[in-house]
C-alpha positions as CSV (number, residue, x, y, z in Angstrom):
1,M,198.9,263.5,35.9
2,V,197.3,260.8,37.6
3,T,196.7,257.1,36.5
4,R,193.1,256.5,37.3
5,K,192.7,252.7,39.3
6,G,189.0,253.6,40.9
7,A,187.0,256.6,41.2
8,S,184.4,255.7,44.6
9,P,185.3,256.8,47.8
10,A,183.2,253.5,49.5
11,P,184.9,252.7,52.9
12,A,187.0,249.3,53.0
13,P,185.2,247.0,54.7
14,A,186.6,245.8,58.7
15,F,187.8,242.5,56.8
16,A,189.3,243.9,54.2
17,K,193.7,243.9,54.0
18,P,195.3,246.8,54.9
19,L,196.6,248.9,52.1
20,R,200.3,249.0,50.9
21,I,200.6,252.3,51.3
22,Q,202.9,254.3,48.3
23,R,204.3,257.4,48.2
24,Y,203.1,260.0,45.7
25,A,199.7,257.8,45.2
26,I,196.7,259.2,45.8
27,Y,194.1,257.3,48.2
28,W,190.6,258.1,49.1
29,A,190.6,259.8,52.8
30,E,188.1,260.5,55.4
31,L,189.5,263.6,56.7
32,D,186.4,264.6,59.7
33,P,186.2,265.6,62.0
34,V,188.5,268.5,61.4
35,R,188.9,272.0,62.9
36,G,188.8,275.7,61.7
37,R,189.7,276.2,58.1
38,E,191.2,272.5,57.4
39,I,190.1,270.6,54.3
40,A,187.1,267.8,55.5
41,K,185.4,265.3,53.9
42,T,186.3,262.1,52.0
43,R,188.1,263.7,49.3
44,P,191.4,262.1,47.6
45,V,194.9,262.8,49.0
46,L,198.7,262.5,47.9
47,V,200.8,260.4,50.3
48,V,204.1,262.2,50.6
49,S,205.4,261.0,53.7
50,P,209.0,258.7,52.5
51,V,208.2,254.7,52.1
52,A,210.4,253.4,55.3
53,M,207.9,255.8,56.9
54,N,204.9,254.5,55.8
55,Q,206.3,250.6,56.4
56,R,207.0,251.3,59.5
57,I,204.8,253.5,61.4
58,E,200.7,253.9,61.8
59,T,200.9,257.3,60.0
60,V,201.3,259.0,57.2
61,V,201.8,262.4,55.7
62,V,199.4,263.2,53.1
63,C,198.4,266.5,51.2
64,P,194.6,266.6,50.5
65,L,193.8,267.4,47.1
66,T,190.9,270.2,46.2
67,S,188.9,271.0,43.2
68,Q,188.5,274.5,44.0
69,L,191.4,275.8,41.8
70,H,194.1,278.5,42.9
71,P,196.2,278.7,39.9
72,H,198.7,281.3,41.1
73,W,199.4,280.4,44.8
74,A,202.8,278.8,45.4
75,S,201.4,276.3,47.7
76,R,199.0,274.4,45.2
77,V,200.4,272.2,42.3
78,A,198.1,271.5,39.6
79,C,197.2,267.9,38.6
80,T,194.2,265.9,37.4
81,C,192.2,263.2,39.5
82,A,190.0,261.0,38.6
83,G,190.1,263.0,34.8
84,K,189.4,266.2,36.8
85,P,191.1,269.5,36.9
86,S,192.8,269.2,40.5
87,E,195.0,270.7,42.7
88,I,197.7,269.4,45.2
89,A,197.0,271.5,48.8
90,V,200.4,271.8,49.8
91,D,199.9,274.2,52.6
92,Q,197.5,271.9,54.2
93,I,200.3,269.0,54.6
94,R,199.3,266.9,57.7
95,T,199.3,263.4,59.6
96,L,196.8,260.9,59.2
97,I,196.5,257.1,61.2
98,K,196.5,254.7,58.2
99,S,193.0,254.0,58.6
100,R,191.6,256.8,57.3
101,L,192.9,255.9,53.8
102,T,189.9,253.4,52.4
103,G,191.1,253.0,48.7
104,L,194.2,253.3,46.2
105,I,193.0,256.1,43.3
106,G,196.3,256.2,41.4
107,K,199.6,258.0,41.1
108,I,200.7,261.1,40.0
109,D,204.1,261.6,37.6
110,S,207.2,262.1,38.6
111,Y,207.4,265.6,37.2
112,T,204.4,266.3,39.4
113,A,206.4,264.5,42.3
114,A,209.3,266.9,41.7
115,Q,206.6,269.5,41.6
116,V,205.6,268.9,44.9
117,R,208.6,267.9,46.9
118,G,209.9,271.5,45.5
119,V,206.5,273.4,47.2
120,I,207.5,271.4,50.0
121,R,211.1,272.6,50.3
122,L,209.7,276.1,49.6
123,L,206.9,276.1,52.5
124,Y,209.3,273.8,54.9
125,A,213.0,274.3,54.9
126,A,214.6,275.8,57.3
127,D,215.6,279.1,56.5
């Protein structure tokens, strides 16, 4: 579930104050250019990188959101974004420079955050 803060993917003006990046918050992100089957265009992304990392380096780790629902895929977590059914595509996790983030949309609840952490462990934890 997402608490809605704003819905327009308008780019931030050049003079805008930098965003304070929050873990488990959803932001608009400019994902182009991409290659191959990567998720493209300006779309919502969920920040999954830890707060300490978000404060100290110029990049963030994100999972894009999609409205293409695949309820039986173990690599996706269901949520609602701006009132629309969506999925967090953990299988499309990637690193972005912070300047690609253009605006805060909202934040997921603790239950959904726990689900995302579980899928990250399932997909990427060492055997």
